[in-house]
Backbone of each chain as ProteinMPNN parsed JSONL, in Angstrom:
{"seq_chain_A": "MTSMAVPALAGGLLIGLCAVLMMAWLGRIAGISGIFWQAVSRPAFSPVAHGAFSLIGLLTGAWTVHRVTGLALPVLPETDTWQIVLAGLLVGFGARLGSGCTSGHGVCGIGRLSVRSLVATCVFVLAAMLTVFVMKMGG", "coords_chain_A": {"N_chain_A": [[31.462, 42.018, 40.582], [31.913, 41.098, 37.895], [30.895, 38.575, 38.267], [28.166, 38.93, 38.46], [27.635, 40.23, 36.126], [28.026, 38.522, 33.932], [25.967, 36.356, 33.979], [23.83, 38.169, 33.8], [24.183, 39.399, 31.306], [24.007, 37.127, 29.671], [21.379, 36.277, 30.212], [19.994, 38.501, 29.264], [20.576, 38.267, 26.573], [19.116, 35.97, 25.902], [16.54, 36.985, 26.298], [16.435, 38.975, 24.33], [16.693, 37.34, 22.096], [14.329, 35.924, 22.239], [12.555, 38.004, 21.645], [13.204, 38.525, 18.964], [12.766, 36.007, 17.711], [10.071, 35.567, 18.257], [8.89, 37.508, 16.743], [9.8, 36.765, 14.216], [8.854, 34.121, 13.844], [6.173, 34.096, 14.688], [5.113, 36.554, 14.185], [4.646, 38.311, 16.233], [4.794, 40.689, 18.895], [7.076, 40.516, 21.486], [6.0, 41.438, 24.029], [5.362, 41.512, 27.361], [3.196, 42.529, 28.876], [1.319, 42.981, 26.888], [1.019, 40.397, 25.857], [-0.001, 39.112, 28.075], [-2.378, 40.483, 28.344], [-3.611, 39.703, 25.988], [-3.839, 36.997, 26.5], [-5.673, 36.915, 28.629], [-7.843, 38.231, 27.576], [-8.751, 36.761, 25.496], [-10.315, 33.653, 24.972], [-8.768, 30.547, 25.854], [-9.139, 28.541, 24.013], [-9.528, 29.711, 21.619], [-8.775, 30.464, 18.123], [-6.403, 31.918, 18.1], [-4.136, 31.56, 20.348], [-1.654, 32.202, 21.324], [-0.838, 33.791, 23.363], [-1.53, 32.628, 25.89], [0.028, 30.312, 25.721], [2.596, 31.4, 25.531], [2.826, 32.574, 28.028], [2.697, 30.357, 29.729], [5.039, 29.131, 28.923], [6.847, 31.109, 29.715], [6.668, 31.069, 32.549], [7.402, 28.407, 32.998], [9.987, 28.324, 31.894], [11.385, 30.149, 33.55], [11.046, 28.898, 36.022], [12.352, 26.464, 35.555], [15.04, 27.281, 35.234], [15.545, 28.246, 37.806], [15.293, 25.859, 39.219], [17.322, 24.221, 38.054], [19.715, 25.691, 38.425], [19.704, 26.053, 41.098], [19.184, 28.432, 42.183], [17.606, 30.485, 44.522], [14.072, 30.719, 44.86], [12.448, 33.83, 44.616], [11.203, 35.49, 47.524], [8.012, 36.781, 48.54], [7.827, 40.269, 49.169], [7.537, 41.818, 52.422], [4.925, 43.207, 52.322], [1.808, 44.904, 52.602], [-1.057, 43.166, 51.407], [-2.974, 44.629, 49.975], [-1.492, 46.709, 48.965], [0.181, 45.45, 47.131], [-1.715, 44.507, 45.312], [-2.842, 46.93, 44.459], [-0.567, 48.13, 43.334], [-0.066, 46.329, 41.255], [-2.372, 46.692, 39.709], [-2.028, 49.373, 38.931], [0.331, 49.197, 37.439], [-0.504, 47.48, 35.378], [-2.581, 48.993, 34.221], [-1.165, 51.293, 33.438], [0.666, 50.156, 31.638], [-0.995, 49.276, 29.56], [-2.141, 51.707, 28.801], [0.126, 53.087, 27.955], [0.805, 51.573, 25.79], [2.63, 49.473, 26.153], [5.235, 47.681, 27.966], [8.253, 47.124, 29.869], [9.362, 45.041, 28.344], [8.02, 45.171, 25.837], [8.273, 47.926, 24.923], [10.886, 48.543, 25.837], [12.611, 46.408, 24.996], [11.683, 45.28, 22.457], [10.693, 47.576, 21.065], [12.742, 49.597, 21.298], [14.599, 48.023, 20.139], [13.889, 48.096, 17.457], [14.587, 50.615, 16.977], [12.735, 52.639, 17.707], [11.651, 55.845, 18.387], [9.549, 56.628, 19.937], [9.252, 54.438, 21.666], [11.649, 54.594, 23.014], [11.339, 56.988, 24.369], [9.083, 56.316, 25.944], [10.186, 54.255, 27.524], [12.223, 55.62, 28.945], [10.614, 57.411, 30.358], [8.99, 55.702, 31.987], [10.945, 54.396, 33.5], [12.195, 56.505, 34.854], [9.987, 57.472, 36.292], [9.533, 55.27, 37.926], [11.89, 55.241, 39.412], [11.585, 57.607, 40.802], [9.313, 56.935, 42.267], [10.322, 54.894, 43.949], [12.102, 56.432, 45.414], [10.346, 58.243, 46.706], [8.797, 56.421, 48.19], [10.751, 55.47, 49.907], [11.322, 57.726, 51.39], [8.915, 58.061, 52.616], [8.793, 55.968, 54.331]], "CA_chain_A": [[30.942, 42.753, 39.41], [31.896, 40.189, 36.747], [30.077, 37.413, 38.589], [26.753, 39.184, 38.169], [27.506, 40.76, 34.765], [27.964, 37.43, 32.941], [24.589, 35.837, 33.859], [22.924, 39.249, 33.386], [24.32, 39.541, 29.846], [23.488, 35.901, 29.051], [19.923, 36.337, 30.337], [19.536, 39.539, 28.335], [20.7, 37.684, 25.23], [17.956, 35.079, 25.715], [15.34, 37.829, 26.185], [16.493, 39.575, 22.997], [16.457, 36.242, 21.153], [12.883, 35.684, 22.314], [11.887, 39.097, 20.922], [13.441, 38.354, 17.528], [12.124, 34.773, 17.239], [8.616, 35.693, 18.324], [8.5, 38.297, 15.577], [10.098, 36.015, 12.998], [8.041, 32.916, 13.716], [4.741, 34.272, 14.958], [4.676, 37.907, 13.848], [4.13, 38.89, 17.478], [5.723, 41.449, 19.72], [7.299, 39.844, 22.77], [5.741, 42.361, 25.138], [4.673, 40.652, 28.318], [1.881, 43.064, 29.254], [0.437, 42.742, 25.745], [0.768, 38.955, 25.793], [-0.892, 38.798, 29.193], [-3.694, 41.048, 27.975], [-4.161, 38.838, 24.951], [-4.185, 35.711, 27.111], [-6.879, 37.01, 29.463], [-8.975, 38.785, 26.849], [-9.21, 35.769, 24.524], [-10.373, 32.32, 25.564], [-7.612, 29.721, 25.485], [-9.459, 27.646, 22.896], [-9.724, 30.475, 20.388], [-7.737, 30.125, 17.145], [-5.138, 32.571, 18.412], [-3.913, 31.398, 21.784], [-0.212, 32.276, 21.618], [-0.646, 34.486, 24.641], [-1.554, 31.666, 26.986], [1.182, 29.408, 25.611], [3.81, 32.157, 25.85], [2.878, 32.768, 29.487], [3.047, 29.064, 30.331], [6.473, 28.991, 28.64], [7.559, 32.094, 30.547], [6.738, 30.556, 33.923], [8.155, 27.153, 32.985], [11.394, 28.65, 31.639], [11.951, 30.759, 34.762], [11.046, 27.868, 37.072], [13.396, 25.491, 35.219], [16.36, 27.847, 35.553], [15.676, 28.255, 39.268], [15.504, 24.471, 39.656], [18.592, 23.693, 37.571], [20.858, 26.411, 38.989], [19.597, 26.079, 42.554], [18.9, 29.821, 42.568], [16.415, 30.482, 45.377], [12.905, 31.443, 44.349], [12.284, 35.041, 45.417], [10.052, 35.492, 48.433], [7.216, 38.004, 48.47], [8.228, 41.243, 50.176], [6.552, 41.957, 53.502], [4.098, 44.371, 52.015], [0.381, 44.595, 52.723], [-1.609, 42.618, 50.16], [-3.679, 45.657, 49.19], [-0.482, 47.508, 48.259], [0.63, 44.651, 45.982], [-2.827, 44.514, 44.36], [-2.932, 48.281, 43.897], [0.613, 48.323, 42.481], [-0.278, 45.528, 40.049], [-3.396, 47.362, 38.894], [-1.434, 50.578, 38.346], [1.283, 48.765, 36.404], [-1.284, 46.961, 34.253], [-3.28, 50.118, 33.593], [-0.146, 52.131, 32.794], [1.267, 49.457, 30.497], [-1.965, 49.302, 28.459], [-2.267, 53.106, 28.381], [1.353, 53.454, 27.251], [0.987, 50.574, 24.714], [3.724, 48.522, 26.326], [6.003, 47.719, 29.219], [9.71, 47.046, 29.693], [9.703, 44.132, 27.258], [7.479, 45.655, 24.567], [8.946, 49.164, 24.519], [12.314, 48.521, 26.17], [13.401, 45.454, 24.215], [11.251, 45.202, 21.049], [10.569, 48.919, 20.481], [14.079, 50.186, 21.144], [15.279, 47.12, 19.21], [13.706, 48.56, 16.074], [14.991, 52.019, 16.992], [11.576, 53.506, 17.772], [11.845, 56.98, 19.296], [8.421, 56.589, 20.863], [9.554, 53.433, 22.677], [12.761, 55.106, 23.814], [10.747, 57.985, 25.264], [8.241, 55.599, 26.908], [11.065, 53.538, 28.458], [12.848, 56.608, 29.835], [9.591, 57.977, 31.239], [8.568, 54.811, 33.076], [12.068, 54.109, 34.405], [12.359, 57.673, 35.73], [8.838, 57.501, 37.202], [9.737, 54.205, 38.907], [12.969, 55.688, 40.302], [10.975, 58.615, 41.661], [8.421, 56.218, 43.182], [11.155, 54.235, 44.964], [12.621, 57.509, 46.271], [9.239, 58.749, 47.538], [8.443, 55.367, 49.143], [11.814, 55.42, 50.915], [11.129, 58.9, 52.235], [7.684, 57.869, 53.384], [8.89, 54.986, 55.406]], "C_chain_A": [[30.813, 41.794, 38.224], [30.935, 39.026, 37.005], [28.602, 37.66, 38.319], [26.557, 39.681, 36.734], [27.327, 39.634, 33.744], [26.561, 36.807, 32.852], [23.602, 36.904, 33.408], [22.964, 39.417, 31.872], [23.738, 38.321, 29.127], [21.958, 35.882, 29.087], [19.326, 37.345, 29.369], [19.556, 39.044, 26.899], [19.497, 36.784, 24.927], [16.67, 35.894, 25.529], [15.283, 38.477, 24.802], [16.181, 38.553, 21.912], [14.96, 35.919, 21.088], [12.136, 36.74, 21.509], [12.006, 38.895, 19.412], [12.692, 37.13, 16.984], [10.606, 34.882, 17.246], [8.099, 36.502, 17.139], [8.695, 37.497, 14.291], [9.129, 34.851, 12.793], [6.546, 33.185, 13.789], [4.209, 35.645, 14.57], [4.102, 38.626, 15.055], [5.22, 39.671, 18.191], [5.843, 40.747, 21.071], [7.178, 40.834, 23.922], [4.867, 41.641, 26.149], [3.298, 41.195, 28.719], [0.864, 42.829, 28.138], [0.047, 41.276, 25.633], [-0.217, 38.548, 26.89], [-2.307, 39.275, 28.883], [-4.4, 40.153, 26.966], [-4.642, 37.515, 25.554], [-5.472, 35.793, 27.93], [-8.087, 37.525, 28.689], [-9.488, 37.849, 25.755], [-9.275, 34.406, 25.214], [-9.258, 31.431, 25.012], [-7.879, 28.829, 24.274], [-9.721, 28.385, 21.593], [-8.58, 30.152, 19.42], [-6.381, 30.751, 17.462], [-4.902, 32.517, 19.913], [-2.434, 31.452, 22.132], [0.023, 32.831, 22.997], [-0.54, 33.516, 25.789], [-0.323, 30.762, 26.939], [2.488, 30.124, 25.944], [3.951, 32.32, 27.36], [3.254, 31.474, 30.199], [4.552, 28.822, 30.133], [7.311, 29.878, 29.532], [7.761, 31.569, 31.964], [7.594, 29.291, 33.986], [9.651, 27.415, 32.814], [12.067, 29.208, 32.884], [12.087, 29.709, 35.863], [12.17, 26.856, 36.829], [14.784, 26.013, 35.584], [16.578, 27.872, 37.067], [15.978, 26.854, 39.789], [16.914, 23.984, 39.318], [19.785, 24.363, 38.261], [20.835, 26.418, 40.514], [19.393, 27.485, 43.097], [17.581, 29.855, 43.352], [15.27, 31.242, 44.717], [12.689, 32.661, 45.236], [11.07, 34.928, 46.339], [9.302, 36.816, 48.281], [7.706, 38.986, 49.529], [7.134, 41.372, 51.245], [5.756, 43.239, 53.322], [2.641, 43.949, 52.195], [-0.162, 44.152, 51.371], [-2.266, 43.706, 49.314], [-2.69, 46.514, 48.41], [0.008, 46.778, 47.01], [-0.445, 44.662, 44.894], [-2.929, 45.868, 43.665], [-1.776, 48.533, 42.929], [0.44, 47.562, 41.164], [-1.29, 46.174, 39.12], [-2.814, 48.586, 38.188], [-0.469, 50.226, 37.218], [0.525, 48.295, 35.155], [-1.969, 48.075, 33.494], [-2.295, 50.981, 32.805], [0.44, 51.48, 31.549], [0.312, 49.44, 29.301], [-2.066, 50.723, 27.895], [-1.055, 53.53, 27.546], [1.707, 52.499, 26.129], [2.187, 49.659, 24.918], [4.457, 48.69, 27.638], [7.489, 47.602, 28.907], [10.078, 46.165, 28.5], [9.245, 44.664, 25.901], [8.198, 46.9, 24.058], [10.461, 49.04, 24.663], [13.134, 47.605, 25.288], [13.0, 45.46, 22.732], [11.264, 46.578, 20.386], [11.921, 49.564, 20.244], [14.876, 49.341, 20.158], [15.063, 47.518, 17.757], [13.841, 50.079, 15.987], [13.791, 52.98, 16.952], [11.787, 54.596, 18.828], [10.767, 56.967, 20.368], [8.676, 55.597, 22.011], [10.672, 53.891, 23.6], [12.231, 56.106, 24.843], [9.927, 57.284, 26.351], [9.104, 54.923, 27.97], [11.706, 54.509, 29.452], [11.837, 57.144, 30.83], [9.238, 56.992, 32.355], [9.708, 54.418, 34.01], [12.263, 55.278, 35.375], [11.22, 57.75, 36.747], [9.0, 56.447, 38.299], [10.832, 54.587, 39.9], [12.423, 56.704, 41.305], [10.076, 57.952, 42.705], [9.21, 55.553, 44.312], [11.686, 55.283, 45.947], [11.547, 57.993, 47.241], [8.856, 57.712, 48.601], [9.485, 55.252, 50.252], [11.672, 56.563, 51.912], [9.953, 58.673, 53.186], [7.789, 56.776, 54.435], [9.362, 53.654, 54.93]], "O_chain_A": [[29.747, 41.685, 37.619], [30.253, 38.553, 36.096], [27.863, 36.733, 37.99], [25.462, 39.575, 36.182], [26.557, 39.779, 32.794], [26.007, 36.731, 31.756], [22.636, 36.594, 32.71], [21.925, 39.558, 31.227], [23.063, 38.456, 28.106], [21.317, 35.514, 28.103], [18.3, 37.092, 28.738], [18.667, 39.358, 26.108], [18.933, 36.832, 23.833], [15.818, 35.544, 24.712], [14.225, 38.527, 24.174], [15.496, 38.856, 20.934], [14.409, 35.675, 20.015], [11.198, 36.422, 20.778], [11.036, 39.07, 18.675], [12.06, 37.202, 15.93], [9.933, 34.358, 16.357], [7.026, 36.23, 16.6], [7.86, 37.545, 13.388], [8.643, 34.632, 11.684], [5.754, 32.59, 13.058], [3.002, 35.882, 14.615], [3.192, 39.446, 14.929], [6.405, 39.351, 18.099], [4.842, 40.426, 21.711], [8.12, 41.042, 24.686], [3.76, 41.211, 25.827], [2.349, 40.429, 28.883], [-0.299, 42.519, 28.398], [-1.105, 40.949, 25.35], [-1.134, 37.757, 26.668], [-3.289, 38.573, 29.123], [-5.597, 39.882, 27.065], [-5.69, 36.985, 25.183], [-6.271, 34.857, 27.931], [-9.227, 37.29, 29.089], [-10.531, 38.106, 25.155], [-8.367, 34.054, 25.966], [-8.862, 31.554, 23.853], [-6.945, 28.413, 23.589], [-10.089, 27.778, 20.587], [-7.543, 29.633, 19.832], [-5.338, 30.186, 17.134], [-5.421, 33.349, 20.658], [-1.995, 30.836, 23.103], [0.938, 32.42, 23.711], [0.409, 33.56, 26.571], [0.293, 30.477, 27.967], [3.381, 29.542, 26.56], [5.05, 32.219, 27.906], [4.032, 31.486, 31.152], [5.245, 28.371, 31.045], [8.352, 29.464, 30.043], [8.864, 31.613, 32.51], [8.403, 29.119, 34.898], [10.479, 26.811, 33.497], [13.174, 28.802, 33.238], [13.108, 29.637, 36.546], [12.854, 26.439, 37.763], [15.599, 25.295, 36.163], [17.666, 27.556, 37.549], [16.806, 26.677, 40.682], [17.611, 23.417, 40.159], [20.747, 23.693, 38.635], [21.834, 26.752, 41.15], [19.423, 27.709, 44.307], [16.569, 29.319, 42.9], [15.48, 32.282, 44.093], [12.738, 32.555, 46.461], [10.048, 34.345, 45.976], [9.892, 37.84, 47.936], [7.974, 38.589, 50.663], [5.965, 41.073, 50.998], [5.902, 44.206, 54.069], [2.285, 42.792, 51.972], [0.218, 44.684, 50.327], [-2.136, 43.712, 48.09], [-3.005, 46.993, 47.32], [0.225, 47.392, 45.966], [-0.14, 44.805, 43.71], [-3.08, 45.945, 42.446], [-1.973, 49.078, 41.843], [0.756, 48.08, 40.093], [-1.103, 46.206, 37.904], [-3.068, 48.812, 37.005], [-0.455, 50.877, 36.174], [0.866, 48.661, 34.031], [-1.943, 48.103, 32.263], [-2.552, 51.351, 31.659], [0.682, 52.142, 30.54], [0.75, 49.572, 28.158], [-2.075, 50.923, 26.68], [-1.196, 54.243, 26.553], [2.797, 52.594, 25.564], [2.714, 49.118, 23.945], [4.32, 49.701, 28.326], [7.928, 47.943, 27.809], [10.988, 46.49, 27.737], [9.996, 44.613, 24.927], [8.67, 46.938, 22.922], [11.218, 49.379, 23.754], [14.233, 47.968, 24.869], [13.849, 45.621, 21.856], [11.781, 46.733, 19.28], [12.219, 50.021, 19.141], [15.723, 49.858, 19.429], [15.938, 47.31, 16.916], [13.309, 50.731, 15.088], [13.822, 53.997, 16.26], [12.062, 54.312, 19.994], [11.023, 57.251, 21.538], [8.359, 55.874, 23.168], [10.657, 53.621, 24.801], [12.611, 56.083, 26.013], [10.05, 57.608, 27.533], [8.806, 54.997, 29.162], [11.726, 54.25, 30.655], [12.15, 57.316, 32.008], [9.186, 57.371, 33.525], [9.473, 54.137, 35.185], [12.471, 55.07, 36.571], [11.447, 58.055, 37.918], [8.652, 56.688, 39.455], [10.722, 54.295, 41.091], [12.751, 56.668, 42.491], [10.069, 58.345, 43.872], [8.827, 55.633, 45.479], [11.717, 55.054, 47.156], [11.796, 58.139, 48.438], [8.618, 58.059, 49.758], [9.146, 54.97, 51.402], [11.875, 56.39, 53.114], [9.985, 59.031, 54.363], [6.948, 56.686, 55.33], [9.493, 52.725, 55.727]]}, "seq_chain_B": "MSRLTESSLALFCGGLFGAGLALSGMTDPANIIGFLDVTGAWNPQLVFVLAAAVGTSVAGFSGWGNVPDRYLLSVSTGRKLQELMHGY", "coords_chain_B": {"N_chain_B": [[0.92, 27.172, 8.847], [0.541, 24.887, 11.441], [-1.763, 24.741, 14.223], [-0.672, 23.439, 16.367], [2.062, 23.675, 15.887], [2.333, 26.481, 16.027], [1.561, 26.952, 18.689], [3.526, 25.521, 20.031], [5.811, 26.936, 19.277], [5.249, 29.387, 20.458], [5.256, 28.638, 23.12], [7.923, 27.85, 23.366], [9.271, 30.291, 22.824], [8.315, 31.871, 24.934], [9.437, 30.402, 26.982], [12.182, 30.896, 26.558], [12.265, 33.606, 27.224], [11.483, 33.554, 29.932], [13.518, 31.946, 31.015], [15.677, 33.589, 30.506], [15.05, 35.803, 32.122], [15.179, 34.65, 34.713], [17.814, 33.665, 34.779], [19.245, 36.039, 34.575], [18.746, 37.202, 36.951], [16.479, 38.7, 37.185], [14.071, 37.81, 38.128], [13.956, 38.327, 40.698], [12.565, 40.63, 42.769], [14.06, 42.333, 44.368], [16.364, 42.966, 42.955], [15.387, 44.595, 40.929], [14.28, 46.747, 42.328], [16.633, 47.566, 43.487], [17.979, 48.579, 41.269], [16.348, 50.727, 40.671], [16.657, 52.291, 42.863], [18.241, 54.887, 43.047], [19.342, 56.672, 44.841], [20.267, 55.183, 46.832], [21.907, 52.081, 47.573], [22.909, 51.54, 44.668], [22.107, 49.211, 42.139], [23.468, 47.92, 39.341], [22.718, 45.779, 37.723], [20.411, 45.37, 36.062], [20.958, 47.038, 33.937], [22.905, 45.709, 32.444], [21.419, 43.503, 31.617], [19.376, 44.685, 30.056], [20.954, 45.946, 28.151], [22.158, 43.77, 26.799], [19.856, 42.496, 25.859], [18.641, 44.475, 24.236], [20.714, 44.903, 22.435], [20.752, 42.43, 21.131], [18.171, 42.402, 20.001], [18.24, 44.656, 18.355], [20.2, 43.861, 16.517], [18.915, 41.586, 15.504], [16.533, 42.621, 14.392], [17.432, 44.366, 12.506], [17.541, 45.441, 9.173], [15.192, 44.204, 8.449], [13.04, 44.858, 6.341], [10.746, 43.773, 5.309], [9.028, 41.195, 6.927], [9.953, 37.854, 6.529], [7.711, 36.106, 4.506], [7.23, 33.364, 4.641], [7.5, 32.632, 7.262], [5.416, 33.687, 8.584], [2.133, 34.107, 10.071], [-1.198, 33.943, 8.707], [-2.538, 36.257, 9.512], [-0.591, 38.187, 9.589], [0.861, 38.137, 7.296], [2.955, 39.413, 4.811], [2.851, 41.961, 5.796], [4.576, 44.899, 6.755], [7.37, 45.096, 9.0], [7.392, 47.411, 10.507], [4.696, 48.056, 10.515], [3.568, 45.853, 11.768], [4.615, 46.224, 14.247], [3.356, 48.414, 15.216], [3.025, 51.102, 17.335], [5.103, 50.438, 18.848]], "CA_chain_B": [[1.488, 26.654, 10.102], [-0.536, 24.274, 12.232], [-1.953, 25.32, 15.553], [0.269, 22.782, 17.28], [3.368, 24.304, 15.671], [2.267, 27.84, 16.572], [1.525, 26.904, 20.148], [4.839, 25.064, 20.491], [6.757, 28.036, 19.106], [4.924, 30.381, 21.487], [5.728, 28.044, 24.374], [9.386, 27.897, 23.332], [9.7, 31.689, 22.945], [8.04, 32.252, 26.32], [10.445, 29.716, 27.79], [13.436, 31.641, 26.415], [12.127, 34.847, 27.978], [11.483, 33.222, 31.359], [14.857, 31.475, 31.374], [16.516, 34.789, 30.494], [14.736, 36.588, 33.325], [15.676, 33.969, 35.906], [19.274, 33.614, 34.686], [19.816, 37.369, 34.776], [18.409, 37.685, 38.293], [15.356, 39.641, 37.106], [12.869, 37.292, 38.794], [14.031, 38.783, 42.089], [12.176, 42.044, 42.83], [15.103, 43.12, 45.044], [17.287, 43.462, 41.929], [14.72, 45.688, 40.201], [14.24, 47.895, 43.251], [18.027, 48.014, 43.632], [18.294, 49.393, 40.084], [15.568, 51.969, 40.72], [17.039, 53.044, 44.057], [19.447, 55.617, 42.634], [19.942, 57.427, 45.947], [20.744, 54.204, 47.81], [22.95, 51.188, 47.066], [22.451, 51.303, 43.3], [22.465, 47.906, 41.585], [23.432, 48.121, 37.88], [22.486, 44.506, 37.026], [19.394, 45.499, 35.007], [21.567, 47.715, 32.788], [23.541, 44.65, 31.651], [20.348, 42.688, 31.022], [18.722, 45.464, 29.005], [21.937, 46.184, 27.087], [22.287, 42.546, 26.005], [18.579, 42.23, 25.196], [18.453, 45.463, 23.172], [21.743, 44.604, 21.439], [20.295, 41.273, 20.354], [16.994, 42.724, 19.185], [18.672, 45.585, 17.287], [20.87, 43.039, 15.499], [17.935, 40.695, 14.896], [15.512, 43.338, 13.628], [18.019, 45.252, 11.501], [17.43, 44.972, 7.799], [13.913, 43.552, 8.181], [12.03, 45.728, 5.75], [9.576, 42.901, 5.347], [9.245, 39.938, 7.62], [9.791, 36.788, 5.533], [6.341, 35.6, 4.485], [7.114, 31.947, 4.947], [7.46, 32.421, 8.701], [4.333, 34.398, 9.246], [0.75, 33.635, 10.063], [-2.024, 34.652, 7.738], [-2.901, 37.594, 10.007], [0.463, 39.18, 9.446], [1.609, 37.893, 6.06], [3.183, 40.507, 3.882], [2.859, 43.288, 6.424], [5.917, 45.32, 7.105], [7.706, 45.038, 10.421], [6.958, 48.697, 11.062], [3.255, 47.999, 10.673], [3.311, 44.84, 12.797], [5.035, 46.719, 15.538], [2.758, 49.723, 15.407], [2.923, 51.419, 18.748], [6.403, 50.187, 19.476]], "C_chain_B": [[0.364, 26.099, 10.974], [-0.625, 24.921, 13.618], [-0.981, 24.731, 16.561], [1.651, 23.416, 17.162], [3.398, 25.691, 16.298], [2.348, 27.84, 18.084], [2.883, 26.483, 20.708], [5.87, 26.175, 20.388], [6.532, 29.104, 20.164], [5.444, 29.911, 22.844], [7.245, 28.166, 24.479], [9.894, 29.328, 23.544], [9.472, 32.197, 24.365], [9.075, 31.65, 27.256], [11.79, 30.422, 27.754], [13.404, 32.894, 27.281], [12.22, 34.57, 29.48], [12.853, 32.776, 31.835], [15.81, 32.666, 31.453], [16.303, 35.636, 31.733], [15.361, 35.963, 34.556], [17.199, 33.983, 35.936], [19.898, 34.966, 35.03], [19.462, 37.961, 36.138], [17.182, 38.585, 38.319], [14.041, 39.061, 37.63], [12.853, 37.725, 40.259], [13.711, 40.276, 42.169], [13.242, 42.921, 43.482], [16.095, 43.701, 44.039], [16.692, 44.623, 41.141], [14.689, 46.941, 41.083], [15.64, 48.461, 43.439], [18.453, 48.902, 42.471], [17.595, 50.748, 40.158], [15.986, 52.886, 41.877], [18.342, 53.81, 43.824], [20.102, 56.386, 43.773], [20.47, 56.477, 47.022], [21.899, 53.387, 47.265], [22.551, 50.739, 45.674], [22.996, 49.985, 42.758], [22.326, 47.949, 40.059], [23.06, 46.875, 37.067], [21.515, 44.637, 35.841], [19.957, 46.176, 33.749], [22.212, 46.687, 31.857], [22.491, 43.823, 30.911], [19.736, 43.422, 29.833], [19.677, 45.698, 27.835], [22.056, 44.947, 26.186], [21.009, 42.265, 25.221], [18.375, 43.178, 24.018], [19.474, 45.225, 22.05], [21.303, 43.469, 20.517], [19.121, 41.63, 19.457], [17.334, 43.717, 18.073], [19.305, 44.785, 16.148], [19.857, 42.17, 14.751], [16.934, 41.409, 14.001], [16.108, 44.148, 12.479], [17.884, 44.62, 10.112], [16.146, 44.223, 7.479], [12.921, 44.547, 7.606], [10.707, 44.993, 5.779], [9.936, 41.631, 6.097], [9.049, 38.831, 6.585], [8.416, 36.125, 5.633], [6.216, 34.165, 4.986], [7.016, 31.678, 6.445], [6.142, 32.863, 9.325], [2.968, 33.749, 9.118], [-0.044, 34.442, 9.059], [-2.363, 36.07, 8.2], [-1.836, 38.627, 9.719], [1.222, 39.064, 8.126], [1.73, 39.148, 5.203], [3.195, 41.883, 4.527], [4.278, 43.622, 6.854], [6.111, 45.259, 8.616], [7.194, 46.277, 11.153], [5.477, 48.654, 11.428], [2.866, 47.008, 11.782], [3.591, 45.386, 14.171], [4.486, 48.102, 15.801], [2.575, 49.992, 16.898], [4.217, 51.143, 19.489], [7.496, 50.904, 18.712]], "O_chain_B": [[-0.64, 26.77, 11.211], [0.315, 25.554, 14.098], [-0.522, 25.411, 17.48], [2.328, 23.666, 18.159], [4.342, 26.047, 17.003], [3.093, 28.613, 18.686], [3.337, 27.011, 21.723], [6.699, 26.35, 21.281], [7.485, 29.663, 20.707], [6.001, 30.693, 23.615], [7.785, 28.531, 25.524], [10.815, 29.562, 24.327], [10.33, 32.874, 24.933], [9.532, 32.297, 28.198], [12.465, 30.54, 28.776], [14.368, 33.212, 27.977], [12.938, 35.257, 30.206], [13.306, 33.165, 32.911], [16.646, 32.744, 32.353], [17.262, 36.129, 32.327], [15.999, 36.651, 35.354], [17.809, 34.269, 36.967], [20.937, 35.035, 35.686], [19.836, 39.094, 36.441], [16.869, 39.174, 39.354], [13.009, 39.731, 37.586], [11.868, 37.52, 40.968], [14.491, 41.101, 41.693], [13.326, 44.114, 43.191], [16.61, 44.801, 44.24], [17.413, 45.533, 40.731], [15.026, 48.04, 40.642], [15.823, 49.675, 43.537], [19.199, 49.863, 42.66], [18.153, 51.774, 39.769], [15.71, 54.085, 41.871], [19.399, 53.436, 44.332], [21.284, 56.721, 43.693], [21.055, 56.92, 48.01], [22.772, 53.918, 46.579], [21.932, 49.688, 45.507], [24.181, 49.681, 42.896], [21.213, 48.007, 39.537], [23.087, 46.92, 35.838], [21.758, 44.093, 34.764], [19.492, 45.92, 32.638], [22.085, 46.778, 30.636], [22.654, 43.49, 29.737], [19.596, 42.861, 28.747], [19.27, 45.654, 26.674], [22.054, 45.065, 24.961], [21.062, 41.848, 24.064], [17.985, 42.75, 22.931], [19.145, 45.331, 20.869], [21.457, 43.537, 19.298], [19.068, 41.219, 18.297], [16.783, 43.633, 16.975], [18.996, 44.995, 14.975], [19.924, 42.032, 13.53], [16.527, 40.873, 12.97], [15.385, 44.571, 11.577], [18.091, 43.42, 9.928], [16.0, 43.67, 6.389], [12.046, 45.03, 8.324], [9.687, 45.525, 6.215], [11.018, 41.071, 5.918], [8.074, 38.864, 5.834], [8.013, 35.649, 6.694], [5.249, 33.797, 5.654], [6.515, 30.634, 6.861], [5.799, 32.47, 10.44], [2.693, 32.97, 8.206], [0.395, 35.503, 8.615], [-2.466, 36.983, 7.38], [-2.136, 39.817, 9.615], [2.145, 39.84, 7.881], [0.75, 39.836, 4.917], [3.519, 42.871, 3.868], [5.058, 42.758, 7.255], [5.162, 45.355, 9.395], [6.646, 46.199, 12.252], [5.057, 49.136, 12.481], [1.986, 47.269, 12.603], [2.904, 45.062, 15.14], [5.093, 48.882, 16.535], [2.019, 49.165, 17.621], [4.396, 51.573, 20.629], [8.667, 50.818, 19.083]]}, "name": "protein", "num_of_chains": 2, "seq": "MTSMAVPALAGGLLIGLCAVLMMAWLGRIAGISGIFWQAVSRPAFSPVAHGAFSLIGLLTGAWTVHRVTGLALPVLPETDTWQIVLAGLLVGFGARLGSGCTSGHGVCGIGRLSVRSLVATCVFVLAAMLTVFVMKMGGMSRLTESSLALFCGGLFGAGLALSGMTDPANIIGFLDVTGAWNPQLVFVLAAAVGTSVAGFSGWGNVPDRYLLSVSTGRKLQELMHGY"}
């Protein structure tokens, strides 16, 4: 229990720090779906290209920790490719429709005590729990 | 703030987020599914991650009526945090 709680808390601290610093330094919400949207909807050479740089940092930071700690890189689950593509599309569509994902609503929104973000977070976590339950039932 | 500075800060902040995800085990989809699988072998790891992240952001955002102008880009200068975070 403790062995997984300590890195989990430390990792969460870094994520929270990212949310605060991104707002303080860049005036941006550290919401990954929003950042990704910004990165793909604006060319990288436009005056505002934080999105692309944040994503490169995100991948580099995660990769570095895996390298340094020797933590194995996760393998793709044995799921049909079309299911992964469909799931990704649904997540992306839902995150845009709901104005945010776990990082935007869950960390930044709840961080500034937004009721709307709290509701959004509860709704998508419950919906995801239900989805896992239904998928387990289905096979 | 120069574009180089902005880009470097964005890179650094993204790096913090990615390092946090990997360190906390959240780059492994099995840990997320384990958290969502409430009728199975429930894995509470994500609760610790979210608690620490929200705790940090609550502490960091508290008392920010206005984001200090000196830190901000022209697009957001002088706007209140509430306004910047519209929708969140």
